[in-house]
MMTF fields as JSON, N, C-alpha, C and O atoms, coordinates in Angstrom:
{
  "mmtfVersion": "1.0.0",
  "mmtfProducer": "UNKNOWN",
  "numBonds": 483,
  "numAtoms": 484,
  "numGroups": 121,
  "numChains": 1,
  "numModels": 1,
  "chainsPerModel": [1],
  "groupsPerChain": [121],
  "chainIdList": ["A"],
  "bondAtomList": [4, 2, 8, 6, 12, 10, 16, 14, 20, 18, 24, 22, 28, 26, 32, 30, 36, 34, 40, 38, 44, 42, 48, 46, 52, 50, 56, 54, 60, 58, 64, 62, 68, 66, 72, 70, 76, 74, 80, 78, 84, 82, 88, 86, 92, 90, 96, 94, 100, 98, 104, 102, 108, 106, 112, 110, 116, 114, 120, 118, 124, 122, 128, 126, 132, 130, 136, 134, 140, 138, 144, 142, 148, 146, 152, 150, 156, 154, 160, 158, 164, 162, 168, 166, 172, 170, 176, 174, 180, 178, 184, 182, 188, 186, 192, 190, 196, 194, 200, 198, 204, 202, 208, 206, 212, 210, 216, 214, 220, 218, 224, 222, 228, 226, 232, 230, 236, 234, 240, 238, 244, 242, 248, 246, 252, 250, 256, 254, 260, 258, 264, 262, 268, 266, 272, 270, 276, 274, 280, 278, 284, 282, 288, 286, 292, 290, 296, 294, 300, 298, 304, 302, 308, 306, 312, 310, 316, 314, 320, 318, 324, 322, 328, 326, 332, 330, 336, 334, 340, 338, 344, 342, 348, 346, 352, 350, 356, 354, 360, 358, 364, 362, 368, 366, 372, 370, 376, 374, 380, 378, 384, 382, 388, 386, 392, 390, 396, 394, 400, 398, 404, 402, 408, 406, 412, 410, 416, 414, 420, 418, 424, 422, 428, 426, 432, 430, 436, 434, 440, 438, 444, 442, 448, 446, 452, 450, 456, 454, 460, 458, 464, 462, 468, 466, 472, 470, 476, 474, 480, 478],
  "bondOrderList": [1, 1, 1, 1, 1, 1, 1, 1, 1, 1, 1, 1, 1, 1, 1, 1, 1, 1, 1, 1, 1, 1, 1, 1, 1, 1, 1, 1, 1, 1, 1, 1, 1, 1, 1, 1, 1, 1, 1, 1, 1, 1, 1, 1, 1, 1, 1, 1, 1, 1, 1, 1, 1, 1, 1, 1, 1, 1, 1, 1, 1, 1, 1, 1, 1, 1, 1, 1, 1, 1, 1, 1, 1, 1, 1, 1, 1, 1, 1, 1, 1, 1, 1, 1, 1, 1, 1, 1, 1, 1, 1, 1, 1, 1, 1, 1, 1, 1, 1, 1, 1, 1, 1, 1, 1, 1, 1, 1, 1, 1, 1, 1, 1, 1, 1, 1, 1, 1, 1, 1],
  "groupList": [{"groupName": "MET", "atomNameList": ["N", "CA", "C", "O"], "elementList": ["N", "C", "C", "O"], "formalChargeList": [0, 0, 0, 0], "bondAtomList": [1, 0, 2, 1, 3, 2], "bondOrderList": [1, 1, 2], "singleLetterCode": "M", "chemCompType": "L-PEPTIDE LINKING"}, {"groupName": "ASN", "atomNameList": ["N", "CA", "C", "O"], "elementList": ["N", "C", "C", "O"], "formalChargeList": [0, 0, 0, 0], "bondAtomList": [1, 0, 2, 1, 3, 2], "bondOrderList": [1, 1, 2], "singleLetterCode": "N", "chemCompType": "L-PEPTIDE LINKING"}, {"groupName": "ARG", "atomNameList": ["N", "CA", "C", "O"], "elementList": ["N", "C", "C", "O"], "formalChargeList": [0, 0, 0, 0], "bondAtomList": [1, 0, 2, 1, 3, 2], "bondOrderList": [1, 1, 2], "singleLetterCode": "R", "chemCompType": "L-PEPTIDE LINKING"}, {"groupName": "PRO", "atomNameList": ["N", "CA", "C", "O"], "elementList": ["N", "C", "C", "O"], "formalChargeList": [0, 0, 0, 0], "bondAtomList": [1, 0, 2, 1, 3, 2], "bondOrderList": [1, 1, 2], "singleLetterCode": "P", "chemCompType": "L-PEPTIDE LINKING"}, {"groupName": "VAL", "atomNameList": ["N", "CA", "C", "O"], "elementList": ["N", "C", "C", "O"], "formalChargeList": [0, 0, 0, 0], "bondAtomList": [1, 0, 2, 1, 3, 2], "bondOrderList": [1, 1, 2], "singleLetterCode": "V", "chemCompType": "L-PEPTIDE LINKING"}, {"groupName": "ILE", "atomNameList": ["N", "CA", "C", "O"], "elementList": ["N", "C", "C", "O"], "formalChargeList": [0, 0, 0, 0], "bondAtomList": [1, 0, 2, 1, 3, 2], "bondOrderList": [1, 1, 2], "singleLetterCode": "I", "chemCompType": "L-PEPTIDE LINKING"}, {"groupName": "TYR", "atomNameList": ["N", "CA", "C", "O"], "elementList": ["N", "C", "C", "O"], "formalChargeList": [0, 0, 0, 0], "bondAtomList": [1, 0, 2, 1, 3, 2], "bondOrderList": [1, 1, 2], "singleLetterCode": "Y", "chemCompType": "L-PEPTIDE LINKING"}, {"groupName": "LEU", "atomNameList": ["N", "CA", "C", "O"], "elementList": ["N", "C", "C", "O"], "formalChargeList": [0, 0, 0, 0], "bondAtomList": [1, 0, 2, 1, 3, 2], "bondOrderList": [1, 1, 2], "singleLetterCode": "L", "chemCompType": "L-PEPTIDE LINKING"}, {"groupName": "PHE", "atomNameList": ["N", "CA", "C", "O"], "elementList": ["N", "C", "C", "O"], "formalChargeList": [0, 0, 0, 0], "bondAtomList": [1, 0, 2, 1, 3, 2], "bondOrderList": [1, 1, 2], "singleLetterCode": "F", "chemCompType": "L-PEPTIDE LINKING"}, {"groupName": "GLY", "atomNameList": ["N", "CA", "C", "O"], "elementList": ["N", "C", "C", "O"], "formalChargeList": [0, 0, 0, 0], "bondAtomList": [1, 0, 2, 1, 3, 2], "bondOrderList": [1, 1, 2], "singleLetterCode": "G", "chemCompType": "PEPTIDE LINKING"}, {"groupName": "SER", "atomNameList": ["N", "CA", "C", "O"], "elementList": ["N", "C", "C", "O"], "formalChargeList": [0, 0, 0, 0], "bondAtomList": [1, 0, 2, 1, 3, 2], "bondOrderList": [1, 1, 2], "singleLetterCode": "S", "chemCompType": "L-PEPTIDE LINKING"}, {"groupName": "LYS", "atomNameList": ["N", "CA", "C", "O"], "elementList": ["N", "C", "C", "O"], "formalChargeList": [0, 0, 0, 0], "bondAtomList": [1, 0, 2, 1, 3, 2], "bondOrderList": [1, 1, 2], "singleLetterCode": "K", "chemCompType": "L-PEPTIDE LINKING"}, {"groupName": "ASP", "atomNameList": ["N", "CA", "C", "O"], "elementList": ["N", "C", "C", "O"], "formalChargeList": [0, 0, 0, 0], "bondAtomList": [1, 0, 2, 1, 3, 2], "bondOrderList": [1, 1, 2], "singleLetterCode": "D", "chemCompType": "L-PEPTIDE LINKING"}, {"groupName": "GLU", "atomNameList": ["N", "CA", "C", "O"], "elementList": ["N", "C", "C", "O"], "formalChargeList": [0, 0, 0, 0], "bondAtomList": [1, 0, 2, 1, 3, 2], "bondOrderList": [1, 1, 2], "singleLetterCode": "E", "chemCompType": "L-PEPTIDE LINKING"}, {"groupName": "ALA", "atomNameList": ["N", "CA", "C", "O"], "elementList": ["N", "C", "C", "O"], "formalChargeList": [0, 0, 0, 0], "bondAtomList": [1, 0, 2, 1, 3, 2], "bondOrderList": [1, 1, 2], "singleLetterCode": "A", "chemCompType": "L-PEPTIDE LINKING"}, {"groupName": "THR", "atomNameList": ["N", "CA", "C", "O"], "elementList": ["N", "C", "C", "O"], "formalChargeList": [0, 0, 0, 0], "bondAtomList": [1, 0, 2, 1, 3, 2], "bondOrderList": [1, 1, 2], "singleLetterCode": "T", "chemCompType": "L-PEPTIDE LINKING"}, {"groupName": "CYS", "atomNameList": ["N", "CA", "C", "O"], "elementList": ["N", "C", "C", "O"], "formalChargeList": [0, 0, 0, 0], "bondAtomList": [1, 0, 2, 1, 3, 2], "bondOrderList": [1, 1, 2], "singleLetterCode": "C", "chemCompType": "L-PEPTIDE LINKING"}, {"groupName": "HIS", "atomNameList": ["N", "CA", "C", "O"], "elementList": ["N", "C", "C", "O"], "formalChargeList": [0, 0, 0, 0], "bondAtomList": [1, 0, 2, 1, 3, 2], "bondOrderList": [1, 1, 2], "singleLetterCode": "H", "chemCompType": "L-PEPTIDE LINKING"}, {"groupName": "GLN", "atomNameList": ["N", "CA", "C", "O"], "elementList": ["N", "C", "C", "O"], "formalChargeList": [0, 0, 0, 0], "bondAtomList": [1, 0, 2, 1, 3, 2], "bondOrderList": [1, 1, 2], "singleLetterCode": "Q", "chemCompType": "L-PEPTIDE LINKING"}, {"groupName": "TRP", "atomNameList": ["N", "CA", "C", "O"], "elementList": ["N", "C", "C", "O"], "formalChargeList": [0, 0, 0, 0], "bondAtomList": [1, 0, 2, 1, 3, 2], "bondOrderList": [1, 1, 2], "singleLetterCode": "W", "chemCompType": "L-PEPTIDE LINKING"}],
  "groupTypeList": [0, 1, 2, 1, 3, 4, 5, 3, 6, 5, 7, 4, 8, 4, 8, 9, 5, 4, 7, 4, 8, 8, 7, 10, 8, 11, 9, 7, 9, 12, 0, 13, 13, 4, 14, 11, 12, 11, 9, 13, 9, 11, 9, 9, 9, 11, 15, 13, 4, 14, 14, 10, 1, 3, 13, 12, 5, 6, 11, 10, 15, 16, 5, 9, 16, 17, 9, 12, 18, 6, 18, 9, 9, 4, 9, 3, 10, 7, 11, 9, 15, 9, 7, 10, 11, 12, 13, 4, 11, 12, 5, 7, 15, 1, 9, 11, 9, 15, 9, 0, 3, 3, 9, 7, 4, 11, 14, 13, 18, 7, 12, 14, 0, 14, 13, 19, 4, 10, 11, 7, 11],
  "groupIdList": [1, 2, 3, 4, 5, 6, 7, 8, 9, 10, 11, 12, 13, 14, 15, 16, 17, 18, 19, 20, 21, 22, 23, 24, 25, 26, 27, 28, 29, 30, 31, 32, 33, 34, 35, 36, 37, 38, 39, 40, 41, 42, 43, 44, 45, 46, 47, 48, 49, 50, 51, 52, 53, 54, 55, 56, 57, 58, 59, 60, 61, 62, 63, 64, 65, 66, 67, 68, 69, 70, 71, 72, 73, 74, 75, 76, 77, 78, 79, 80, 81, 82, 83, 84, 85, 86, 87, 88, 89, 90, 91, 92, 93, 94, 95, 96, 97, 98, 99, 100, 101, 102, 103, 104, 105, 106, 107, 108, 109, 110, 111, 112, 113, 114, 115, 116, 117, 118, 119, 120, 121],
  "secStructList": [7, 7, 7, 7, 6, 2, 2, 2, 2, 2, 2, 2, 2, 2, 2, 2, 2, 2, 2, 2, 2, 2, 2, 2, 2, 2, 2, 2, 2, 2, 2, 2, 2, 2, 2, 2, 2, 2, 2, 6, 6, 6, 6, 2, 2, 2, 2, 2, 2, 2, 2, 6, 1, 2, 2, 2, 2, 0, 0, 0, 0, 0, 2, 2, 2, 2, 7, 6, 6, 1, 7, 7, 1, 1, 1, 7, 7, 7, 6, 6, 7, 7, 7, 7, 2, 2, 2, 2, 2, 2, 2, 2, 2, 2, 7, 5, 6, 6, 6, 5, 7, 1, 7, 7, 1, 7, 4, 4, 4, 2, 2, 2, 2, 2, 2, 2, 2, 2, 6, 7, 7],
  "xCoordList": [0.789, 0.0, 0.841, 0.349, 2.064, 2.935, 3.613, 4.619, 3.047, 3.616, 4.42, 4.124, 5.419, 6.257, 5.536, 5.277, 5.203, 4.461, 5.308, 4.756, 6.591, 7.466, 7.459, 7.739, 7.146, 7.191, 6.314, 6.799, 5.054, 4.263, 4.881, 4.836, 5.451, 6.09, 7.302, 7.524, 8.067, 9.239, 8.792, 9.394, 7.741, 7.235, 6.73, 7.005, 5.997, 5.507, 6.675, 6.656, 7.683, 8.861, 9.586, 9.919, 9.826, 10.52, 9.687, 10.223, 8.382, 7.509, 7.552, 7.593, 7.543, 7.603, 8.896, 8.877, 10.014, 11.304, 11.358, 11.816, 10.899, 10.878, 9.971, 10.316, 8.827, 7.894, 8.51, 8.34, 9.213, 9.855, 10.882, 10.915, 11.714, 12.705, 12.04, 12.472, 10.999, 10.298, 9.708, 9.869, 9.03, 8.41, 9.456, 9.218, 10.596, 11.674, 12.163, 12.305, 12.416, 12.879, 11.791, 12.085, 10.559, 9.439, 9.35, 9.132, 9.518, 9.48, 10.597, 10.386, 11.78, 12.89, 12.587, 12.926, 11.958, 11.577, 10.513, 10.563, 9.561, 8.515, 9.083, 8.604, 10.102, 10.702, 11.298, 11.172, 11.937, 12.487, 11.374, 11.529, 10.257, 9.124, 8.527, 8.181, 8.406, 7.875, 8.809, 8.35, 10.107, 11.078, 10.949, 11.067, 10.709, 10.521, 9.263, 9.263, 8.188, 6.936, 7.107, 6.576, 7.828, 8.046, 8.887, 8.698, 9.797, 10.657, 9.922, 10.359, 8.816, 8.063, 7.297, 6.889, 7.088, 6.415, 4.932, 4.381, 4.265, 2.825, 2.045, 1.013, 2.504, 1.764, 2.558, 2.196, 3.62, 4.508, 3.843, 4.113, 2.979, 2.347, 1.382, 1.263, 0.7, -0.297, 0.334, -0.262, 1.515, 2.188, 2.511, 2.321, 2.991, 3.319, 2.074, 2.11, 0.975, -0.252, -0.768, -1.19, -0.738, -1.227, -0.369, -0.887, 0.932, 1.835, 1.746, 2.307, 1.074, 0.977, -0.165, -0.196, -1.085, -2.206, -1.757, -1.247, -1.931, -1.469, -2.047, -1.35, -3.292, -3.877, -3.232, -3.059, -2.88, -2.183, -0.768, -0.28, -0.117, 1.211, 1.078, 1.895, 0.05, -0.186, -0.372, 0.202, -1.171, -1.436, -0.181, -0.051, 0.737, 1.927, 3.071, 3.92, 3.129, 4.283, 3.95, 4.79, 2.778, 2.499, 1.532, 1.542, 0.711, -0.384, 0.098, -0.618, 1.298, 1.824, 2.023, 1.845, 2.388, 2.638, 1.48, 1.215, 0.792, -0.249, -1.659, -2.617, -1.819, -3.117, -3.928, -3.679, -4.916, -5.73, -6.759, -7.266, -7.074, -8.017, -7.321, -7.971, -6.008, -5.162, -5.181, -4.84, -5.582, -5.777, -4.491, -4.49, -3.415, -2.164, -1.986, -2.887, -0.862, -0.486, 0.92, 1.124, 1.883, 3.282, 3.585, 4.274, 3.063, 3.207, 1.983, 0.992, 2.029, 0.892, -0.28, -0.139, -1.413, -2.598, -2.357, -1.7, -2.879, -2.723, -3.967, -3.971, -5.011, -6.248, -6.112, -5.716, -6.444, -6.492, -5.179, -5.184, -4.076, -2.779, -2.557, -1.805, -3.202, -3.007, -1.697, -1.315, -1.015, 0.244, -0.036, -0.973, 0.787, 0.647, 1.27, 1.947, 1.028, 1.572, 3.099, 3.731, 3.692, 5.157, 5.73, 6.79, 5.032, 5.506, 5.448, 6.369, 4.369, 4.236, 5.303, 5.906, 5.529, 6.548, 7.932, 8.72, 8.225, 9.508, 9.652, 10.72, 8.59, 8.633, 8.808, 9.576, 8.102, 8.227, 9.63, 10.157, 10.22, 11.546, 12.646, 13.52, 12.609, 13.706, 13.438, 14.353, 12.208, 11.867, 11.673, 11.826, 11.331, 11.144, 11.476, 10.84, 12.457, 12.858, 13.397, 13.963, 13.214, 13.691, 12.589, 12.872, 11.335, 10.223, 9.845, 9.369, 10.047, 9.654, 10.895, 11.668, 11.093, 12.278, 12.116, 10.998, 13.202, 13.124, 13.044, 13.446, 12.517, 12.559, 11.598, 11.855, 10.505, 9.542, 8.721, 8.183, 8.623, 7.842, 8.818, 9.712, 8.639, 9.509, 9.337, 8.267, 10.383, 10.385, 9.272, 8.668, 8.995, 7.962, 6.546, 5.602, 6.391, 5.08, 4.922, 3.864, 5.951, 5.99, 4.925, 4.255, 4.761, 3.775, 2.355, 1.602, 1.991, 0.639, 0.396, -0.68, 1.386, 1.24, 1.135, 0.305, 1.963, 1.928, 0.594, 0.045, 0.075, -1.227, -2.324, -3.192, -2.288, -3.298, -3.274, -4.325, -2.084, -1.968, -2.405, -3.051, -2.064, -2.424, -3.928, -4.424, -4.667, -6.127, -6.919, -8.149, -6.243, -6.976, -7.716, -7.146, -8.958, -9.767, -10.269, -10.969],
  "yCoordList": [-1.187, 0.0, 1.264, 2.339, 1.146, 2.321, 2.427, 1.767, 3.269, 3.477, 4.767, 5.703, 4.789, 5.97, 6.993, 6.687, 8.198, 9.178, 9.826, 10.535, 9.622, 10.247, 9.461, 10.029, 8.178, 7.311, 7.844, 7.893, 8.246, 8.768, 10.012, 10.169, 10.888, 12.095, 11.74, 12.36, 10.78, 10.35, 9.728, 9.985, 8.912, 8.306, 9.361, 9.268, 10.357, 11.428, 12.227, 12.599, 12.49, 13.214, 12.465, 13.053, 11.179, 10.366, 10.277, 10.402, 10.063, 10.01, 11.331, 11.324, 12.45, 13.769, 13.986, 14.5, 13.602, 13.753, 12.894, 13.359, 11.664, 10.776, 11.359, 11.334, 11.878, 12.473, 13.683, 13.845, 14.524, 15.702, 15.271, 15.831, 14.293, 13.828, 13.208, 13.452, 12.412, 11.797, 12.858, 12.78, 13.842, 14.888, 15.741, 16.213, 15.945, 16.699, 15.983, 16.597, 14.695, 13.945, 13.83, 13.855, 13.706, 13.662, 14.98, 14.998, 16.079, 17.396, 17.594, 18.214, 17.082, 17.186, 16.44, 16.908, 15.296, 14.539, 15.262, 15.274, 15.859, 16.613, 17.853, 18.262, 18.453, 19.653, 19.359, 20.176, 18.218, 17.839, 17.661, 18.042, 17.084, 16.891, 18.233, 18.417, 19.154, 20.486, 21.209, 21.881, 21.079, 21.714, 21.168, 21.919, 19.872, 19.282, 19.837, 20.133, 19.978, 20.509, 21.941, 22.301, 22.752, 24.142, 24.212, 25.111, 23.297, 23.271, 22.925, 23.301, 22.216, 21.822, 22.979, 22.905, 24.049, 25.222, 25.049, 25.454, 24.459, 24.224, 25.531, 25.574, 26.596, 27.857, 28.984, 30.146, 28.701, 29.731, 30.648, 31.849, 30.13, 30.96, 31.969, 33.071, 31.64, 32.524, 33.804, 34.876, 33.71, 34.884, 35.871, 37.075, 35.387, 36.268, 36.961, 38.154, 36.222, 36.8, 37.88, 38.947, 37.611, 38.58, 39.83, 40.927, 39.69, 40.827, 41.695, 42.791, 41.26, 42.065, 43.074, 44.011, 42.914, 43.827, 45.001, 44.773, 46.257, 47.398, 47.45, 47.842, 47.066, 47.094, 46.055, 46.297, 44.907, 43.893, 44.338, 44.062, 45.02, 45.58, 46.583, 46.599, 47.42, 48.398, 47.698, 48.116, 46.64, 45.928, 45.279, 45.153, 44.869, 44.183, 45.129, 44.775, 46.327, 47.186, 48.581, 49.193, 49.096, 50.506, 50.747, 51.822, 49.775, 49.952, 50.351, 51.031, 49.932, 50.242, 51.727, 52.209, 52.462, 53.902, 54.764, 55.828, 54.311, 55.135, 54.751, 55.384, 53.741, 53.39, 52.457, 52.319, 51.81, 50.834, 51.476, 50.817, 52.743, 53.463, 54.6, 55.549, 54.5, 55.484, 56.837, 57.855, 56.851, 58.086, 58.68, 59.82, 57.948, 58.438, 57.931, 57.32, 58.179, 57.735, 58.248, 59.437, 57.358, 57.77, 58.528, 59.548, 58.016, 58.677, 59.521, 59.435, 60.337, 61.202, 60.432, 59.286, 61.072, 60.493, 60.373, 61.227, 59.335, 59.141, 59.564, 59.541, 59.944, 60.364, 61.805, 62.683, 62.037, 63.391, 64.156, 65.339, 63.513, 64.192, 65.183, 66.145, 64.963, 65.843, 65.577, 66.345, 64.513, 64.177, 63.448, 62.656, 63.727, 63.029, 61.643, 61.314, 60.853, 59.505, 59.549, 58.737, 60.489, 60.598, 61.016, 60.535, 61.913, 62.331, 61.168, 60.972, 60.411, 59.246, 58.214, 57.616, 58.013, 57.059, 57.479, 56.637, 58.773, 59.277, 59.048, 58.653, 59.293, 59.09, 57.6, 57.25, 56.726, 55.292, 54.787, 53.889, 55.373, 54.946, 55.47, 54.711, 56.773, 57.426, 57.671, 58.02, 57.495, 57.8, 59.297, 60.071, 59.693, 61.119, 61.394, 60.848, 62.227, 62.549, 61.325, 60.421, 61.312, 60.179, 59.165, 58.041, 59.549, 58.662, 57.69, 56.592, 58.066, 57.218, 56.585, 57.26, 55.271, 54.61, 54.33, 54.111, 54.332, 54.015, 52.509, 51.709, 52.149, 50.757, 49.796, 48.592, 50.268, 49.346, 48.599, 47.528, 49.163, 48.54, 48.102, 48.856, 46.882, 46.372, 47.189, 47.746, 47.259, 48.086, 47.698, 48.572, 46.408, 45.978, 46.301, 46.273, 46.602, 46.925, 48.422, 48.875, 49.171, 50.59, 51.408, 52.236, 51.185, 51.964, 51.74, 52.695, 50.486, 50.176, 50.763, 51.296, 50.667, 51.201, 52.713, 53.28, 53.387, 54.848, 55.333, 56.322, 54.653, 55.047, 54.854, 55.713, 53.751, 53.451, 54.493, 54.993, 54.821, 55.806, 57.194, 57.924, 57.567, 58.902, 59.062, 60.188, 57.954, 58.013, 57.848, 57.887, 57.663, 57.524, 58.821, 59.909, 58.7, 59.875, 59.704, 60.574],
  "zCoordList": [0.0, 0.0, 0.0, -0.343, 0.371, 0.36, -1.002, -1.262, -1.867, -3.196, -3.185, -2.442, -4.007, -4.118, -5.014, -6.178, -4.513, -5.312, -6.403, -7.244, -6.426, -7.421, -8.734, -9.79, -8.685, -9.87, -11.015, -12.146, -10.791, -11.925, -12.553, -13.773, -11.752, -12.286, -13.139, -14.179, -12.727, -13.49, -14.816, -15.858, -14.774, -16.007, -16.99, -18.186, -16.504, -17.366, -17.935, -19.108, -17.12, -17.555, -18.676, -19.705, -18.475, -19.475, -20.749, -21.85, -20.608, -21.776, -22.544, -23.774, -21.844, -22.483, -23.249, -24.368, -22.658, -23.328, -24.593, -25.636, -24.507, -25.676, -26.754, -27.935, -26.358, -27.317, -28.014, -29.223, -27.284, -27.875, -28.92, -30.016, -28.601, -29.564, -30.791, -31.917, -30.584, -31.703, -32.629, -33.847, -32.061, -32.877, -33.58, -34.692, -32.957, -33.601, -34.853, -35.91, -34.733, -35.894, -36.948, -38.143, -36.531, -37.477, -38.232, -39.443, -37.512, -38.147, -39.151, -40.193, -38.86, -39.804, -41.095, -42.182, -40.977, -42.166, -42.97, -44.2, -42.291, -42.974, -43.648, -44.706, -43.04, -43.599, -44.979, -45.891, -45.135, -46.434, -47.462, -48.622, -47.039, -47.942, -48.36, -49.527, -47.437, -47.753, -48.712, -49.636, -48.503, -49.399, -50.821, -51.789, -50.945, -52.272, -52.928, -54.123, -52.148, -52.696, -53.182, -54.233, -52.446, -52.865, -54.121, -54.94, -54.287, -55.46, -56.737, -57.825, -56.622, -57.804, -58.406, -59.565, -57.654, -58.192, -58.361, -59.384, -57.388, -57.51, -57.598, -58.267, -56.945, -56.963, -57.573, -57.384, -58.294, -58.814, -59.814, -59.807, -60.678, -61.692, -61.116, -61.651, -60.063, -59.469, -58.938, -59.048, -58.371, -57.83, -58.942, -58.769, -60.071, -61.179, -61.72, -62.021, -61.844, -62.369, -61.415, -61.86, -60.112, -59.147, -59.134, -58.926, -59.353, -59.291, -60.545, -60.552, -61.592, -62.803, -62.731, -63.529, -61.817, -61.637, -60.763, -59.666, -61.215, -60.416, -59.002, -58.065, -58.841, -57.504, -56.586, -55.392, -57.145, -56.352, -56.0, -54.904, -56.922, -56.625, -55.491, -54.571, -55.555, -54.493, -53.148, -52.142, -53.133, -51.879, -51.311, -50.093, -52.168, -51.665, -51.326, -50.508, -51.927, -51.679, -51.158, -50.499, -51.425, -51.15, -49.995, -49.395, -49.683, -48.736, -47.338, -46.603, -46.977, -45.651, -45.426, -44.307, -46.461, -46.319, -46.817, -46.259, -47.862, -48.474, -48.05, -48.495, -47.21, -46.659, -47.528, -48.726, -46.898, -47.612, -48.531, -49.439, -48.316, -49.177, -49.929, -50.368, -50.073, -50.76, -50.06, -50.662, -48.779, -48.039, -47.496, -47.032, -47.541, -46.977, -45.565, -44.991, -45.033, -43.699, -43.478, -43.233, -43.564, -43.551, -44.835, -44.819, -45.95, -47.244, -47.534, -46.81, -48.579, -48.909, -49.504, -49.93, -49.525, -50.151, -51.654, -52.25, -52.254, -53.696, -54.467, -55.698, -53.761, -54.416, -54.883, -54.117, -56.149, -56.689, -56.579, -56.239, -56.857, -56.75, -57.876, -57.714, -59.021, -60.158, -60.89, -61.774, -60.536, -61.197, -62.499, -62.595, -63.496, -64.77, -64.669, -63.695, -65.684, -65.727, -65.698, -65.022, -66.424, -66.468, -65.116, -64.716, -64.408, -63.085, -62.092, -61.299, -62.143, -61.257, -61.597, -60.706, -62.876, -63.315, -62.815, -62.384, -62.873, -62.382, -60.878, -60.411, -60.126, -58.666, -58.341, -57.445, -59.063, -58.831, -59.177, -58.521, -60.21, -60.645, -59.732, -59.312, -59.419, -58.701, -57.221, -56.475, -56.798, -55.418, -55.25, -56.196, -54.017, -53.768, -52.307, -51.405, -52.082, -50.721, -50.001, -50.616, -48.696, -47.912, -47.64, -47.225, -47.868, -47.538, -48.635, -48.346, -49.885, -51.014, -51.623, -52.304, -51.378, -51.935, -53.424, -53.89, -54.17, -55.6, -55.831, -54.987, -56.992, -57.43, -56.774, -56.776, -56.214, -55.608, -56.647, -56.367, -57.845, -58.918, -60.008, -60.391, -60.502, -61.568, -62.839, -63.088, -63.635, -64.842, -65.817, -66.439, -65.957, -66.911, -66.419, -67.209, -65.146, -64.593, -64.345, -63.906, -64.622, -64.288, -65.019, -64.402, -66.322, -67.089, -66.587, -66.4, -66.369, -65.903, -64.515, -64.243, -63.648, -62.291, -62.314, -61.603, -63.119, -63.204, -63.746, -63.258, -64.741, -65.296, -64.247, -64.094, -63.537, -62.534, -61.411, -61.008, -60.907, -59.811, -60.288, -59.536, -61.522, -62.012, -62.2, -62.233, -62.324, -62.518, -61.229, -61.261, -60.088, -58.82, -58.487, -58.574, -58.114, -57.743, -56.321, -55.804]
}
């Protein structure tokens, strides 16, 4: 009738340590499988298609400074700027001041993005 109360704690401890090691090795094996899946390019085409739309480019690179409704924030508002397509293209290419970094939009997407931004109302 006199059982040692420490035995269950030791068993749980040992079981936990074994479980941690097992899951670690299982995770390493899964990591190799995930790396193989990413290498096959199952979703590679979708990213390129999404990045060709000016609004999607805005959501991925500009929204942090210019806001979700183009209202401005850290950067100025993009609504009704009165800038021409060429002026917007120049700002996107070369940046402006210290707040607007150059080269956020790829060269092949620059014309479409500049036209889209210049037409925002």
